[in-house]
C-alpha positions as CSV (number, residue, x, y, z in Angstrom):
1,M,-66.5,34.4,48.9
2,Q,-65.5,31.5,51.2
3,H,-63.3,32.6,54.0
4,T,-60.6,30.5,55.8
5,E,-60.0,29.6,59.4
6,A,-57.0,31.9,59.4
7,E,-59.1,34.8,58.3
8,L,-61.6,34.0,60.9
9,A,-59.0,33.9,63.7
10,Q,-57.6,37.3,62.5
11,V,-61.0,39.1,62.4
12,L,-62.0,37.7,65.7
13,H,-59.0,39.5,67.1
14,T,-59.3,42.8,65.2
15,G,-63.0,43.1,64.6
16,P,-65.3,44.7,63.7
17,F,-68.1,42.6,65.2
18,H,-70.2,42.4,62.1
19,L,-67.3,41.3,59.9
20,A,-66.3,38.7,62.5
21,L,-69.8,37.3,62.6
22,R,-70.1,37.3,58.8
23,T,-66.7,35.6,58.4
24,A,-67.7,32.9,61.0
25,L,-71.0,32.2,59.1
26,S,-69.0,31.8,55.9
27,V,-66.4,29.5,57.4
28,R,-69.0,27.3,59.1
29,G,-71.2,27.3,55.9
30,L,-74.4,28.0,57.9
31,P,-77.3,30.0,56.3
32,L,-79.1,32.3,58.5
33,Q,-82.3,30.2,58.7
34,R,-80.2,27.3,60.0
35,V,-78.5,29.5,62.6
36,Q,-81.9,30.6,63.7
37,H,-83.0,27.0,64.1
38,H,-80.0,26.1,66.2
39,L,-80.6,29.2,68.4
40,A,-84.2,28.2,68.9
41,H,-83.1,24.7,70.1
42,R,-81.1,26.5,72.8
43,G,-84.1,28.6,73.9
44,V,-82.9,31.8,72.2
45,K,-85.3,33.5,69.8
46,V,-83.9,35.9,67.2
47,G,-85.2,36.7,63.8
48,V,-83.4,36.1,60.5
49,T,-83.8,39.8,59.8
50,S,-81.9,40.7,63.0
51,L,-79.1,38.2,62.2
52,C,-78.9,39.7,58.7
53,Y,-78.6,43.2,60.1
54,W,-75.9,42.1,62.6
55,Q,-73.7,40.6,60.0
56,Q,-73.9,43.6,57.7
57,G,-73.3,46.2,60.4
58,A,-76.7,47.8,60.0
59,R,-77.6,46.9,63.6
60,R,-75.5,46.2,66.7
61,P,-76.7,43.8,69.4
62,Q,-77.0,45.8,72.6
63,R,-80.1,44.7,74.6
64,A,-79.7,42.0,77.2
65,E,-81.6,39.4,75.2
66,S,-79.5,40.2,72.1
67,L,-76.3,39.7,74.1
68,R,-77.6,36.3,75.2
69,A,-78.2,35.5,71.6
70,V,-74.6,36.5,70.7
71,E,-73.3,34.2,73.5
72,A,-75.3,31.4,72.0
73,L,-74.0,32.2,68.5
74,E,-70.5,31.6,69.8
75,E,-71.5,28.1,70.7
76,V,-73.4,27.5,67.5
77,L,-70.5,28.7,65.3
78,R,-67.9,26.9,67.5
79,L,-66.1,30.1,68.4
80,P,-63.9,30.8,71.4
81,E,-65.9,31.9,74.5
82,N,-66.5,35.6,74.6
83,S,-64.8,36.2,71.2
84,L,-67.8,38.0,69.7
85,L,-68.9,39.5,73.0
86,R,-65.5,41.0,73.5
87,L,-65.8,42.9,70.2
88,L,-69.1,44.4,71.4
89,R,-67.7,45.4,74.8
90,T,-64.5,46.9,73.5
91,G,-66.2,48.7,70.6
92,D,-65.5,48.5,66.9
93,A,-66.4,50.1,63.6
94,G,-70.0,49.0,63.7
95,T,-73.0,51.2,64.5
96,D,-73.7,51.6,68.2
97,A,-77.5,51.3,68.3
98,E,-79.6,48.3,67.8
99,R,-81.7,49.7,65.0
100,P,-81.3,50.4,61.3
101,A,-78.8,53.2,60.7
102,P,-80.7,56.5,60.2
103,R,-80.7,58.5,57.0
104,P,-78.8,61.6,58.2
105,Y,-78.5,63.0,54.7
106,R,-80.8,64.3,52.1
107,A,-80.2,63.2,48.5
108,P,-77.9,65.3,46.4
109,K,-79.5,68.5,45.0
110,E,-82.2,68.0,47.7
111,T,-84.2,65.7,45.4
112,S,-85.6,63.4,48.1
113,G,-89.0,65.0,47.9
114,A,-89.2,64.4,44.2
115,V,-88.2,60.7,44.8
116,E,-91.0,60.3,47.3
117,R,-93.5,61.8,44.9
118,L,-92.4,59.5,42.1
119,L,-92.5,56.5,44.4
120,G,-96.0,57.4,45.3
121,A,-95.8,57.4,49.1
122,P,-94.2,59.7,51.7
123,G,-91.2,58.2,53.3
124,S,-90.8,55.6,50.7
125,S,-87.3,54.1,50.2
126,P,-85.9,53.0,46.8
127,G,-84.5,49.9,48.3
128,S,-87.3,49.1,50.8
129,G,-86.8,45.7,52.3
130,L,-83.3,45.3,50.9
131,H,-79.8,45.9,52.2
132,T,-76.8,46.4,49.9
133,V,-74.1,43.7,50.1
134,G,-72.1,45.0,47.2
135,H,-72.5,47.7,44.5
136,Q,-70.3,48.4,41.5
137,E,-71.0,51.4,39.3
138,R,-69.4,52.4,36.0
139,V,-69.9,56.0,34.9
140,R,-69.0,57.3,31.4
141,I,-68.5,61.1,30.7
142,G,-68.9,62.1,27.1
143,P,-66.8,64.4,24.8
144,G,-69.0,67.4,25.8
145,R,-68.3,66.8,29.5
146,E,-71.8,65.4,29.9
147,M,-73.0,62.3,31.7
148,R,-73.4,59.6,29.1
149,H,-73.9,56.3,30.9
150,R,-74.3,54.9,34.4
151,H,-74.2,51.2,34.7
152,S,-74.7,49.3,37.9
153,Q,-74.2,45.8,39.2
154,H,-75.9,45.4,42.5
155,V,-76.0,42.6,45.1
156,V,-78.7,43.0,47.8
157,R,-80.0,41.0,50.7
158,A,-83.6,40.9,51.7
159,H,-84.4,41.6,55.4
160,R,-88.1,40.7,55.0
161,D,-90.0,38.1,53.0
162,G,-91.6,38.8,49.7
163,V,-89.3,41.5,48.3
164,D,-89.4,41.3,44.4
165,R,-88.3,44.7,43.1
166,Y,-85.9,47.6,43.5
167,F,-86.4,51.3,42.6
168,A,-83.3,52.7,40.9
169,V,-83.0,56.5,41.1
170,Y,-81.2,58.6,38.5
171,D,-80.4,62.2,39.4
172,G,-79.5,64.1,36.2
173,D,-77.2,67.1,36.0
174,P,-78.7,70.6,35.3
175,G,-80.3,70.7,31.9
176,C,-81.1,67.0,31.9
177,D,-84.3,65.9,30.3
178,P,-85.3,62.8,32.3
179,G,-88.0,61.9,29.7
180,R,-85.2,61.2,27.2
181,V,-83.1,59.1,29.6
182,A,-83.1,55.4,28.6
183,V,-83.4,52.8,31.3
184,S,-82.0,49.3,30.6
185,A,-82.5,46.2,32.7
186,R,-79.4,44.2,32.1
187,E,-79.2,41.1,34.3
188,N,-81.7,39.2,36.4
189,C,-84.4,41.9,36.3
190,R,-86.8,43.6,33.9
191,T,-88.1,47.2,33.7
192,G,-91.4,48.0,35.3
193,R,-92.8,51.5,35.8
194,V,-90.6,54.5,34.9
195,R,-91.5,57.9,36.2
196,W,-89.7,61.2,36.2
197,D,-89.8,64.8,37.4
198,R,-88.7,67.3,34.7
199,E,-88.2,70.2,37.1
200,T,-85.6,68.4,39.2
201,G,-84.2,66.0,36.5
202,V,-85.0,63.0,38.7
203,L,-86.1,59.6,37.3
204,V,-87.2,56.5,39.2
205,A,-87.2,53.2,37.5
206,E,-88.9,50.1,38.9
207,L,-86.7,47.0,38.4
208,L,-88.7,43.7,38.8
209,F,-86.7,40.7,40.0
210,D,-87.0,37.2,38.5
211,A,-87.8,35.8,42.0
212,R,-89.6,36.8,45.2
213,L,-87.0,36.8,48.0
214,R,-87.2,35.4,51.4
215,A,-85.6,37.2,54.4
216,G,-81.8,36.6,54.3
217,E,-81.6,35.7,50.6
218,T,-79.3,37.6,48.3
219,Y,-79.9,38.7,44.8
220,L,-77.6,40.0,42.0
221,F,-79.0,42.2,39.3
222,G,-77.7,44.8,36.7
223,Y,-79.2,47.9,35.2
224,G,-78.2,51.1,33.5
225,F,-79.1,54.6,32.5
226,D,-78.1,56.3,29.2
227,D,-78.3,60.1,29.2
228,G,-76.3,62.7,27.3
229,T,-79.0,65.4,27.7
230,G,-77.5,67.4,30.6
231,G,-74.9,70.1,30.9
232,P,-71.3,69.6,32.1
233,C,-70.9,67.0,34.8
234,N,-68.4,67.8,37.6
235,E,-68.9,64.9,40.0
236,Y,-70.7,61.6,40.7
237,V,-72.1,61.0,44.1
238,Q,-73.8,57.9,45.6
239,A,-75.9,58.1,48.8
240,F,-76.2,55.3,51.3
241,G,-79.0,55.0,53.9
242,F,-77.5,52.2,55.9
243,A,-74.1,50.7,56.7
244,G,-73.3,48.0,54.2
245,G,-70.9,46.1,52.0
246,Q,-68.4,47.0,49.4
247,Y,-68.9,49.9,46.9
248,V,-66.8,50.3,43.8
249,L,-67.1,53.4,41.5
250,Q,-65.3,53.8,38.2
251,V,-65.5,57.0,36.2
252,R,-64.3,56.9,32.5
253,F,-63.7,60.1,30.6
254,D,-63.8,60.6,26.8
255,E,-60.3,61.2,25.4
256,E,-61.7,64.5,24.0
257,A,-62.6,65.8,27.5
258,L,-60.0,64.9,30.2
259,P,-60.1,66.6,33.6
260,V,-57.1,68.2,35.1
261,R,-57.7,66.8,38.6
262,C,-59.8,64.0,40.2
263,R,-60.5,63.4,43.9
264,R,-62.6,61.1,46.0
265,F,-64.5,62.3,49.0
266,A,-67.1,61.3,51.6
267,Q,-69.8,63.3,53.4
268,S,-72.1,62.5,56.4
269,S,-74.8,64.6,54.7
270,S,-75.2,66.8,51.6
271,G,-74.8,69.9,53.7
272,S,-71.7,68.8,55.6
273,P,-68.1,69.5,54.6
274,R,-66.5,66.9,52.3
275,G,-63.9,64.8,54.1
276,S,-61.7,61.8,53.4
277,R,-60.2,63.7,50.4
278,A,-57.7,61.8,48.3
279,E,-56.2,62.5,44.9
280,L,-57.0,59.8,42.3
281,T,-54.4,58.9,39.7
282,P,-56.0,58.2,36.3
283,T,-55.2,55.0,34.5
284,G,-56.0,53.7,31.0
285,R,-54.3,56.6,29.1
286,H,-55.4,59.0,31.7
287,R,-59.1,58.3,31.1
288,T,-60.2,56.3,34.1
289,V,-60.3,56.8,37.9
290,H,-62.0,54.7,40.6
291,L,-62.5,54.2,44.3
292,V,-63.2,51.2,46.5
293,E,-65.0,51.5,49.8
294,Q,-64.8,48.1,51.6
295,A,-67.6,48.8,54.1
296,V,-69.8,51.8,53.4
297,R,-71.3,53.9,56.2
298,P,-74.5,56.0,56.0
299,G,-73.9,59.2,54.0
300,L,-72.4,60.0,50.6
301,I,-69.4,58.8,48.7
302,G,-68.2,60.1,45.4
303,I,-65.6,61.4,43.0
304,D,-65.4,65.0,41.8
305,W,-63.1,66.5,39.1
306,E,-62.0,69.8,37.7
307,W,-62.0,70.8,34.0
308,E,-59.3,72.9,32.5
């Protein structure tokens, strides 16, 4: 989305830093590679990956050489002097360490070990080399209160060269038979390897992109899972390893199985208390609820509901 000068002036005043930087880049129409080139001409060396992290809030410039780069960025982007530096000094909603945000949580149902085994390498990450810019999910609950469909449209940005795939994880409800879960590559990708662990109900699907990305490039793709094999579903949770962009979740219930109460929540980890509770008002003949998170933080976000 193209931002305006008025929006830039506002966010330079209110912050946070990463949003101000991202808005300035949009208004000036400069890709990260070009920004890096301008900085190099001023004797400032900073990688495209670092610039990408800064504008998404996954890293925060803190070291002396990084602060010099931010000062040069103000000049390159034709911003008021100290406008970005002020946001860093006064503090804002970004992360406060110049490193990728940690993974303080374990996956729901403690399935991270199964995911690692299915990926084939300890410590492997489903989105290795990628950072989420925007993610929209649509979940459908069937007449037997079971998970029927989960469809995703995902926008990612590469923070290293050569990324050409994403590993989508499906974590089934108790009783789920992952061997019967159907994977669909819907937009700008195709299905590669699909592996599952019957004991935990976890499935990992390799989604191959139509292009090999360079650092800083974005990519939009869509995919889905069709299930119906598990028992009653009482919640849907999405886990985030890094701070990132917008997340939208919609849950649609079958008219034969409507919950009596729906609430959104957030958690810093799967073992921590659920906070940010808010009642959700169903729409569409009481069949649909949704949440919108404008800038996700590391942790978990979801919707849970109660059956009669």
